[in-house]
Jmol script that loads the backbone (N, CA, C; Angstrom):
load data "model"
ATOM      1  N   MET A   1      93.570  59.125-102.930  1.00  0.00           N
ATOM      2  CA  MET A   1      94.381  58.957-104.148  1.00  0.00           C
ATOM      3  C   MET A   1      95.747  59.488-103.943  1.00  0.00           C
ATOM      4  N   GLN A   2      96.830  58.727-104.425  1.00  0.00           N
ATOM      5  CA  GLN A   2      98.212  59.052-104.187  1.00  0.00           C
ATOM      6  C   GLN A   2      98.534  60.088-105.367  1.00  0.00           C
ATOM      7  N   ILE A   3      99.223  61.293-104.910  1.00  0.00           N
ATOM      8  CA  ILE A   3      99.607  62.172-105.971  1.00  0.00           C
ATOM      9  C   ILE A   3     101.076  62.636-105.742  1.00  0.00           C
ATOM     10  N   VAL A   4     101.510  63.243-106.723  1.00  0.00           N
ATOM     11  CA  VAL A   4     102.802  64.028-106.641  1.00  0.00           C
ATOM     12  C   VAL A   4     102.408  65.570-106.701  1.00  0.00           C
ATOM     13  N   SER A   5     103.075  66.369-105.920  1.00  0.00           N
ATOM     14  CA  SER A   5     102.601  67.704-105.821  1.00  0.00           C
ATOM     15  C   SER A   5     103.672  68.537-106.410  1.00  0.00           C
ATOM     16  N   LEU A   6     103.294  69.307-107.375  1.00  0.00           N
ATOM     17  CA  LEU A   6     104.306  70.391-107.978  1.00  0.00           C
ATOM     18  C   LEU A   6     104.529  71.546-106.981  1.00  0.00           C
ATOM     19  N   VAL A   7     105.710  71.728-106.620  1.00  0.00           N
ATOM     20  CA  VAL A   7     105.944  72.968-105.679  1.00  0.00           C
ATOM     21  C   VAL A   7     106.914  73.887-106.179  1.00  0.00           C
ATOM     22  N   SER A   8     106.790  75.160-105.919  1.00  0.00           N
ATOM     23  CA  SER A   8     107.542  76.232-106.491  1.00  0.00           C
ATOM     24  C   SER A   8     108.421  76.886-105.347  1.00  0.00           C
ATOM     25  N   GLY A   9     108.073  76.633-104.154  1.00  0.00           N
ATOM     26  CA  GLY A   9     108.743  77.382-102.990  1.00  0.00           C
ATOM     27  C   GLY A   9     107.876  78.410-102.481  1.00  0.00           C
ATOM     28  N   GLY A  10     106.770  78.624-103.084  1.00  0.00           N
ATOM     29  CA  GLY A  10     105.810  79.789-102.713  1.00  0.00           C
ATOM     30  C   GLY A  10     104.604  79.322-101.891  1.00  0.00           C
ATOM     31  N   LYS A  11     103.951  80.280-101.306  1.00  0.00           N
ATOM     32  CA  LYS A  11     102.790  79.873-100.436  1.00  0.00           C
ATOM     33  C   LYS A  11     101.678  79.231-101.100  1.00  0.00           C
ATOM     34  N   ASP A  12     101.477  79.454-102.317  1.00  0.00           N
ATOM     35  CA  ASP A  12     100.352  78.837-103.177  1.00  0.00           C
ATOM     36  C   ASP A  12     100.637  77.272-103.195  1.00  0.00           C
ATOM     37  N   SER A  13     101.803  76.931-103.635  1.00  0.00           N
ATOM     38  CA  SER A  13     102.059  75.461-103.727  1.00  0.00           C
ATOM     39  C   SER A  13     101.943  74.704-102.398  1.00  0.00           C
ATOM     40  N   ILE A  14     102.309  75.483-101.258  1.00  0.00           N
ATOM     41  CA  ILE A  14     102.304  74.809 -99.884  1.00  0.00           C
ATOM     42  C   ILE A  14     100.686  74.819 -99.510  1.00  0.00           C
ATOM     43  N   PHE A  15      99.910  75.716 -99.888  1.00  0.00           N
ATOM     44  CA  PHE A  15      98.498  75.694 -99.651  1.00  0.00           C
ATOM     45  C   PHE A  15      97.832  74.604-100.449  1.00  0.00           C
ATOM     46  N   SER A  16      98.283  74.294-101.651  1.00  0.00           N
ATOM     47  CA  SER A  16      97.758  73.310-102.450  1.00  0.00           C
ATOM     48  C   SER A  16      98.010  71.871-101.748  1.00  0.00           C
ATOM     49  N   ILE A  17      99.208  71.655-101.317  1.00  0.00           N
ATOM     50  CA  ILE A  17      99.451  70.470-100.512  1.00  0.00           C
ATOM     51  C   ILE A  17      98.493  70.361 -99.316  1.00  0.00           C
ATOM     52  N   MET A  18      98.370  71.462 -98.691  1.00  0.00           N
ATOM     53  CA  MET A  18      97.473  71.378 -97.369  1.00  0.00           C
ATOM     54  C   MET A  18      96.036  71.078 -97.740  1.00  0.00           C
ATOM     55  N   HIS A  19      95.606  71.597 -98.812  1.00  0.00           N
ATOM     56  CA  HIS A  19      94.209  71.410 -99.414  1.00  0.00           C
ATOM     57  C   HIS A  19      94.111  69.884 -99.848  1.00  0.00           C
ATOM     58  N   CYS A  20      95.034  69.439-100.493  1.00  0.00           N
ATOM     59  CA  CYS A  20      94.957  67.967-100.887  1.00  0.00           C
ATOM     60  C   CYS A  20      94.997  67.011 -99.671  1.00  0.00           C
ATOM     61  N   LEU A  21      95.787  67.254 -98.679  1.00  0.00           N
ATOM     62  CA  LEU A  21      95.673  66.464 -97.505  1.00  0.00           C
ATOM     63  C   LEU A  21      94.391  66.659 -96.874  1.00  0.00           C
ATOM     64  N   ALA A  22      93.674  67.750 -96.767  1.00  0.00           N
ATOM     65  CA  ALA A  22      92.451  68.010 -96.136  1.00  0.00           C
ATOM     66  C   ALA A  22      91.346  67.198 -96.961  1.00  0.00           C
ATOM     67  N   LEU A  23      91.505  67.034 -98.234  1.00  0.00           N
ATOM     68  CA  LEU A  23      90.596  66.242 -98.964  1.00  0.00           C
ATOM     69  C   LEU A  23      90.793  64.856 -99.025  1.00  0.00           C
ATOM     70  N   GLY A  24      91.820  64.323 -98.240  1.00  0.00           N
ATOM     71  CA  GLY A  24      92.080  62.920 -97.958  1.00  0.00           C
ATOM     72  C   GLY A  24      92.978  62.399 -98.956  1.00  0.00           C
ATOM     73  N   HIS A  25      93.688  63.145 -99.839  1.00  0.00           N
ATOM     74  CA  HIS A  25      94.644  62.574-100.664  1.00  0.00           C
ATOM     75  C   HIS A  25      96.098  62.200 -99.911  1.00  0.00           C
ATOM     76  N   HIS A  26      96.793  61.354-100.539  1.00  0.00           N
ATOM     77  CA  HIS A  26      97.988  60.977 -99.909  1.00  0.00           C
ATOM     78  C   HIS A  26      99.155  61.399-100.820  1.00  0.00           C
ATOM     79  N   ILE A  27     100.061  62.351-100.475  1.00  0.00           N
ATOM     80  CA  ILE A  27     101.126  62.950-101.234  1.00  0.00           C
ATOM     81  C   ILE A  27     102.199  62.097-101.060  1.00  0.00           C
ATOM     82  N   VAL A  28     102.770  61.431-102.121  1.00  0.00           N
ATOM     83  CA  VAL A  28     103.882  60.576-102.055  1.00  0.00           C
ATOM     84  C   VAL A  28     105.203  61.092-102.523  1.00  0.00           C
ATOM     85  N   ALA A  29     105.268  62.273-103.226  1.00  0.00           N
ATOM     86  CA  ALA A  29     106.457  62.989-103.483  1.00  0.00           C
ATOM     87  C   ALA A  29     106.213  64.421-103.951  1.00  0.00           C
ATOM     88  N   LEU A  30     107.290  65.266-104.011  1.00  0.00           N
ATOM     89  CA  LEU A  30     107.168  66.549-104.515  1.00  0.00           C
ATOM     90  C   LEU A  30     108.041  66.599-105.848  1.00  0.00           C
ATOM     91  N   ALA A  31     107.541  67.573-106.683  1.00  0.00           N
ATOM     92  CA  ALA A  31     108.286  67.821-107.914  1.00  0.00           C
ATOM     93  C   ALA A  31     108.562  69.267-108.111  1.00  0.00           C
ATOM     94  N   ASN A  32     109.688  69.657-108.784  1.00  0.00           N
ATOM     95  CA  ASN A  32     109.895  71.070-108.947  1.00  0.00           C
ATOM     96  C   ASN A  32     110.727  71.326-110.181  1.00  0.00           C
ATOM     97  N   LEU A  33     110.370  72.241-110.912  1.00  0.00           N
ATOM     98  CA  LEU A  33     111.151  72.798-112.038  1.00  0.00           C
ATOM     99  C   LEU A  33     111.828  74.034-111.742  1.00  0.00           C
ATOM    100  N   PHE A  34     113.265  74.058-112.140  1.00  0.00           N
ATOM    101  CA  PHE A  34     114.056  75.067-111.572  1.00  0.00           C
ATOM    102  C   PHE A  34     114.811  75.649-112.807  1.00  0.00           C
ATOM    103  N   PRO A  35     115.415  76.935-112.653  1.00  0.00           N
ATOM    104  CA  PRO A  35     116.141  77.481-113.566  1.00  0.00           C
ATOM    105  C   PRO A  35     117.505  76.697-113.845  1.00  0.00           C
ATOM    106  N   PRO A  36     118.001  76.584-115.134  1.00  0.00           N
ATOM    107  CA  PRO A  36     119.314  76.000-115.314  1.00  0.00           C
ATOM    108  C   PRO A  36     120.389  76.691-114.506  1.00  0.00           C
ATOM    109  N   ASN A  37     121.404  75.898-114.020  1.00  0.00           N
ATOM    110  CA  ASN A  37     122.527  76.501-113.247  1.00  0.00           C
ATOM    111  C   ASN A  37     123.554  77.228-114.115  1.00  0.00           C
ATOM    112  N   ASN A  38     123.237  78.372-114.733  1.00  0.00           N
ATOM    113  CA  ASN A  38     124.162  79.176-115.575  1.00  0.00           C
ATOM    114  C   ASN A  38     124.323  80.434-114.717  1.00  0.00           C
ATOM    115  N   SER A  39     125.678  80.683-114.290  1.00  0.00           N
ATOM    116  CA  SER A  39     125.940  81.781-113.528  1.00  0.00           C
ATOM    117  C   SER A  39     126.012  83.176-114.503  1.00  0.00           C
ATOM    118  N   SER A  40     126.351  82.893-115.762  1.00  0.00           N
ATOM    119  CA  SER A  40     126.398  84.197-116.733  1.00  0.00           C
ATOM    120  C   SER A  40     126.114  83.631-118.156  1.00  0.00           C
ATOM    121  N   LYS A  41     125.877  84.515-119.041  1.00  0.00           N
ATOM    122  CA  LYS A  41     125.637  84.274-120.388  1.00  0.00           C
ATOM    123  C   LYS A  41     126.079  85.565-121.200  1.00  0.00           C
ATOM    124  N   GLU A  42     126.062  85.306-122.388  1.00  0.00           N
ATOM    125  CA  GLU A  42     126.618  86.430-123.331  1.00  0.00           C
ATOM    126  C   GLU A  42     125.383  87.031-124.093  1.00  0.00           C
ATOM    127  N   ASP A  43     125.284  88.318-124.327  1.00  0.00           N
ATOM    128  CA  ASP A  43     124.264  88.905-124.911  1.00  0.00           C
ATOM    129  C   ASP A  43     124.701  88.839-126.408  1.00  0.00           C
ATOM    130  N   PRO A  44     123.787  89.321-127.439  1.00  0.00           N
ATOM    131  CA  PRO A  44     124.089  89.179-128.801  1.00  0.00           C
ATOM    132  C   PRO A  44     125.534  90.003-129.218  1.00  0.00           C
ATOM    133  N   ALA A  45     125.840  90.825-128.470  1.00  0.00           N
ATOM    134  CA  ALA A  45     127.103  91.731-128.813  1.00  0.00           C
ATOM    135  C   ALA A  45     128.164  90.842-128.190  1.00  0.00           C
ATOM    136  N   GLY A  46     128.068  89.769-127.534  1.00  0.00           N
ATOM    137  CA  GLY A  46     129.272  89.177-126.956  1.00  0.00           C
ATOM    138  C   GLY A  46     129.651  89.530-125.575  1.00  0.00           C
ATOM    139  N   ASN A  47     128.844  90.414-124.966  1.00  0.00           N
ATOM    140  CA  ASN A  47     129.196  90.836-123.632  1.00  0.00           C
ATOM    141  C   ASN A  47     128.554  89.908-122.567  1.00  0.00           C
ATOM    142  N   GLU A  48     129.447  89.588-121.572  1.00  0.00           N
ATOM    143  CA  GLU A  48     128.927  88.754-120.425  1.00  0.00           C
ATOM    144  C   GLU A  48     127.792  89.378-119.703  1.00  0.00           C
ATOM    145  N   GLN A  49     126.897  88.714-119.420  1.00  0.00           N
ATOM    146  CA  GLN A  49     125.635  89.263-118.621  1.00  0.00           C
ATOM    147  C   GLN A  49     125.283  88.299-117.481  1.00  0.00           C
ATOM    148  N   GLU A  50     124.909  88.893-116.293  1.00  0.00           N
ATOM    149  CA  GLU A  50     124.472  88.030-115.217  1.00  0.00           C
ATOM    150  C   GLU A  50     123.274  87.193-115.553  1.00  0.00           C
ATOM    151  N   GLU A  51     123.211  85.892-115.159  1.00  0.00           N
ATOM    152  CA  GLU A  51     121.972  85.183-115.509  1.00  0.00           C
ATOM    153  C   GLU A  51     120.853  85.671-114.563  1.00  0.00           C
ATOM    154  N   GLU A  52     119.637  85.760-115.073  1.00  0.00           N
ATOM    155  CA  GLU A  52     118.451  85.955-114.270  1.00  0.00           C
ATOM    156  C   GLU A  52     118.249  84.989-113.253  1.00  0.00           C
ATOM    157  N   GLU A  53     117.794  85.358-112.135  1.00  0.00           N
ATOM    158  CA  GLU A  53     117.568  84.272-111.054  1.00  0.00           C
ATOM    159  C   GLU A  53     116.155  83.723-111.335  1.00  0.00           C
ATOM    160  N   GLU A  54     115.183  84.480-111.898  1.00  0.00           N
ATOM    161  CA  GLU A  54     113.853  83.989-112.155  1.00  0.00           C
ATOM    162  C   GLU A  54     113.727  83.903-113.745  1.00  0.00           C
ATOM    163  N   LEU A  55     113.436  82.926-114.270  1.00  0.00           N
ATOM    164  CA  LEU A  55     113.145  82.766-115.703  1.00  0.00           C
ATOM    165  C   LEU A  55     111.838  83.389-116.006  1.00  0.00           C
ATOM    166  N   ASP A  56     111.690  84.012-117.123  1.00  0.00           N
ATOM    167  CA  ASP A  56     110.524  84.740-117.746  1.00  0.00           C
ATOM    168  C   ASP A  56     109.610  83.572-118.064  1.00  0.00           C
ATOM    169  N   SER A  57     108.828  83.124-117.115  1.00  0.00           N
ATOM    170  CA  SER A  57     107.956  82.022-117.424  1.00  0.00           C
ATOM    171  C   SER A  57     106.464  82.316-117.175  1.00  0.00           C
ATOM    172  N   TRP A  58     105.684  81.949-118.222  1.00  0.00           N
ATOM    173  CA  TRP A  58     104.115  82.128-118.087  1.00  0.00           C
ATOM    174  C   TRP A  58     103.527  81.154-117.259  1.00  0.00           C
ATOM    175  N   MET A  59     104.134  80.012-116.953  1.00  0.00           N
ATOM    176  CA  MET A  59     103.554  79.028-116.310  1.00  0.00           C
ATOM    177  C   MET A  59     104.071  78.567-114.899  1.00  0.00           C
ATOM    178  N   PHE A  60     105.371  78.639-114.701  1.00  0.00           N
ATOM    179  CA  PHE A  60     106.019  78.323-113.452  1.00  0.00           C
ATOM    180  C   PHE A  60     106.751  79.340-112.755  1.00  0.00           C
ATOM    181  N   GLN A  61     106.601  79.528-111.466  1.00  0.00           N
ATOM    182  CA  GLN A  61     107.310  80.395-110.739  1.00  0.00           C
ATOM    183  C   GLN A  61     108.621  79.816-110.380  1.00  0.00           C
ATOM    184  N   SER A  62     109.825  80.468-110.523  1.00  0.00           N
ATOM    185  CA  SER A  62     110.995  79.830-110.304  1.00  0.00           C
ATOM    186  C   SER A  62     111.893  80.739-109.286  1.00  0.00           C
ATOM    187  N   ILE A  63     111.195  81.785-108.679  1.00  0.00           N
ATOM    188  CA  ILE A  63     112.125  82.446-107.788  1.00  0.00           C
ATOM    189  C   ILE A  63     112.346  81.897-106.476  1.00  0.00           C
ATOM    190  N   GLY A  64     111.606  80.902-106.030  1.00  0.00           N
ATOM    191  CA  GLY A  64     111.748  80.243-104.800  1.00  0.00           C
ATOM    192  C   GLY A  64     112.378  78.822-104.889  1.00  0.00           C
ATOM    193  N   HIS A  65     112.972  78.616-106.092  1.00  0.00           N
ATOM    194  CA  HIS A  65     113.705  77.408-106.380  1.00  0.00           C
ATOM    195  C   HIS A  65     114.795  76.895-105.369  1.00  0.00           C
ATOM    196  N   ASP A  66     115.424  77.821-104.831  1.00  0.00           N
ATOM    197  CA  ASP A  66     116.492  77.570-103.966  1.00  0.00           C
ATOM    198  C   ASP A  66     116.203  77.047-102.539  1.00  0.00           C
ATOM    199  N   ILE A  67     114.888  77.227-102.217  1.00  0.00           N
ATOM    200  CA  ILE A  67     114.323  76.723-100.892  1.00  0.00           C
ATOM    201  C   ILE A  67     113.503  75.459-100.963  1.00  0.00           C
ATOM    202  N   VAL A  68     113.272  74.983-102.168  1.00  0.00           N
ATOM    203  CA  VAL A  68     112.376  73.875-102.417  1.00  0.00           C
ATOM    204  C   VAL A  68     112.943  72.652-101.640  1.00  0.00           C
ATOM    205  N   ALA A  69     114.209  72.355-101.795  1.00  0.00           N
ATOM    206  CA  ALA A  69     114.811  71.120-101.088  1.00  0.00           C
ATOM    207  C   ALA A  69     114.670  71.191 -99.715  1.00  0.00           C
ATOM    208  N   VAL A  70     114.824  72.345 -99.081  1.00  0.00           N
ATOM    209  CA  VAL A  70     114.634  72.322 -97.595  1.00  0.00           C
ATOM    210  C   VAL A  70     113.142  72.129 -97.295  1.00  0.00           C
ATOM    211  N   ILE A  71     112.181  72.634 -98.067  1.00  0.00           N
ATOM    212  CA  ILE A  71     110.823  72.369 -97.723  1.00  0.00           C
ATOM    213  C   ILE A  71     110.621  70.891 -97.811  1.00  0.00           C
ATOM    214  N   ALA A  72     111.045  70.297 -98.860  1.00  0.00           N
ATOM    215  CA  ALA A  72     110.782  68.778 -99.130  1.00  0.00           C
ATOM    216  C   ALA A  72     111.319  67.926 -98.031  1.00  0.00           C
ATOM    217  N   GLU A  73     112.675  68.183 -97.689  1.00  0.00           N
ATOM    218  CA  GLU A  73     113.361  67.270 -96.795  1.00  0.00           C
ATOM    219  C   GLU A  73     113.139  67.503 -95.249  1.00  0.00           C
ATOM    220  N   GLU A  74     113.307  68.757 -95.021  1.00  0.00           N
ATOM    221  CA  GLU A  74     113.286  69.127 -93.598  1.00  0.00           C
ATOM    222  C   GLU A  74     111.918  69.529 -93.001  1.00  0.00           C
ATOM    223  N   CYS A  75     111.047  70.093 -93.884  1.00  0.00           N
ATOM    224  CA  CYS A  75     109.728  70.606 -93.326  1.00  0.00           C
ATOM    225  C   CYS A  75     108.539  69.398 -93.654  1.00  0.00           C
ATOM    226  N   ILE A  76     108.630  68.858 -94.833  1.00  0.00           N
ATOM    227  CA  ILE A  76     107.448  67.836 -95.215  1.00  0.00           C
ATOM    228  C   ILE A  76     108.002  66.640 -95.090  1.00  0.00           C
ATOM    229  N   GLY A  77     109.312  66.166 -95.362  1.00  0.00           N
ATOM    230  CA  GLY A  77     109.766  64.878 -95.336  1.00  0.00           C
ATOM    231  C   GLY A  77     109.369  63.927 -96.382  1.00  0.00           C
ATOM    232  N   LEU A  78     109.353  64.404 -97.531  1.00  0.00           N
ATOM    233  CA  LEU A  78     108.898  63.663 -98.871  1.00  0.00           C
ATOM    234  C   LEU A  78     110.108  63.734 -99.893  1.00  0.00           C
ATOM    235  N   PRO A  79     110.147  62.580-100.770  1.00  0.00           N
ATOM    236  CA  PRO A  79     111.168  62.742-101.689  1.00  0.00           C
ATOM    237  C   PRO A  79     110.927  63.829-102.789  1.00  0.00           C
ATOM    238  N   LEU A  80     111.948  64.527-103.335  1.00  0.00           N
ATOM    239  CA  LEU A  80     111.862  65.484-104.179  1.00  0.00           C
ATOM    240  C   LEU A  80     112.486  65.163-105.577  1.00  0.00           C
ATOM    241  N   TYR A  81     111.592  65.322-106.675  1.00  0.00           N
ATOM    242  CA  TYR A  81     112.197  65.116-107.967  1.00  0.00           C
ATOM    243  C   TYR A  81     112.256  66.420-108.707  1.00  0.00           C
ATOM    244  N   ARG A  82     113.435  66.799-109.253  1.00  0.00           N
ATOM    245  CA  ARG A  82     113.683  68.044-109.865  1.00  0.00           C
ATOM    246  C   ARG A  82     114.220  67.958-111.248  1.00  0.00           C
ATOM    247  N   ARG A  83     113.779  68.844-112.150  1.00  0.00           N
ATOM    248  CA  ARG A  83     114.313  69.015-113.442  1.00  0.00           C
ATOM    249  C   ARG A  83     114.522  70.423-113.854  1.00  0.00           C
ATOM    250  N   PRO A  84     115.440  70.658-114.645  1.00  0.00           N
ATOM    251  CA  PRO A  84     115.645  72.117-115.077  1.00  0.00           C
ATOM    252  C   PRO A  84     114.655  72.541-116.168  1.00  0.00           C
ATOM    253  N   LEU A  85     114.227  73.698-116.065  1.00  0.00           N
ATOM    254  CA  LEU A  85     113.348  74.413-117.021  1.00  0.00           C
ATOM    255  C   LEU A  85     114.270  74.517-118.261  1.00  0.00           C
ATOM    256  N   VAL A  86     113.763  74.175-119.470  1.00  0.00           N
ATOM    257  CA  VAL A  86     114.450  74.363-120.713  1.00  0.00           C
ATOM    258  C   VAL A  86     113.708  75.226-121.643  1.00  0.00           C
ATOM    259  N   ARG A  87     114.228  76.331-122.145  1.00  0.00           N
ATOM    260  CA  ARG A  87     113.552  77.253-123.011  1.00  0.00           C
ATOM    261  C   ARG A  87     113.579  76.446-124.417  1.00  0.00           C
ATOM    262  N   LYS A  88     112.468  76.323-124.865  1.00  0.00           N
ATOM    263  CA  LYS A  88     112.392  75.628-126.172  1.00  0.00           C
ATOM    264  C   LYS A  88     110.980  76.053-126.951  1.00  0.00           C
ATOM    265  N   SER A  89     111.153  76.520-128.031  1.00  0.00           N
ATOM    266  CA  SER A  89     109.974  76.864-128.903  1.00  0.00           C
ATOM    267  C   SER A  89     109.506  75.608-129.739  1.00  0.00           C
ATOM    268  N   ILE A  90     108.205  75.473-129.810  1.00  0.00           N
ATOM    269  CA  ILE A  90     107.729  74.385-130.565  1.00  0.00           C
ATOM    270  C   ILE A  90     106.922  75.134-131.802  1.00  0.00           C
ATOM    271  N   GLN A  91     107.283  74.633-132.913  1.00  0.00           N
ATOM    272  CA  GLN A  91     106.610  75.126-134.238  1.00  0.00           C
ATOM    273  C   GLN A  91     105.506  74.364-134.526  1.00  0.00           C
ATOM    274  N   VAL A  92     104.352  74.952-134.754  1.00  0.00           N
ATOM    275  CA  VAL A  92     103.172  74.188-134.933  1.00  0.00           C
ATOM    276  C   VAL A  92     102.686  74.422-136.456  1.00  0.00           C
TER     277      VAL A  92
END
end "model"
wireframe off; spacefill off
backbone 0.3
color backbone group
């Protein structure tokens, strides 16, 4: 089966790739969700604050986002598709 692997830059996503290959799957590309490129932000009082390097996310690890391109291009040699994480609440 041809698949796209979601990678975070951590060991678990690399293990997932290795496991898929061991099961005979063919990985055609890598995908990554990363924090938006904001170097600073303002708090409610209007004071400038440094942007967090890792977003508070219950689903995606973002701390290794800066190494993902190197993993995809130099280590694995697969195309990488990236999109920024967007904080958005959904009202139900």
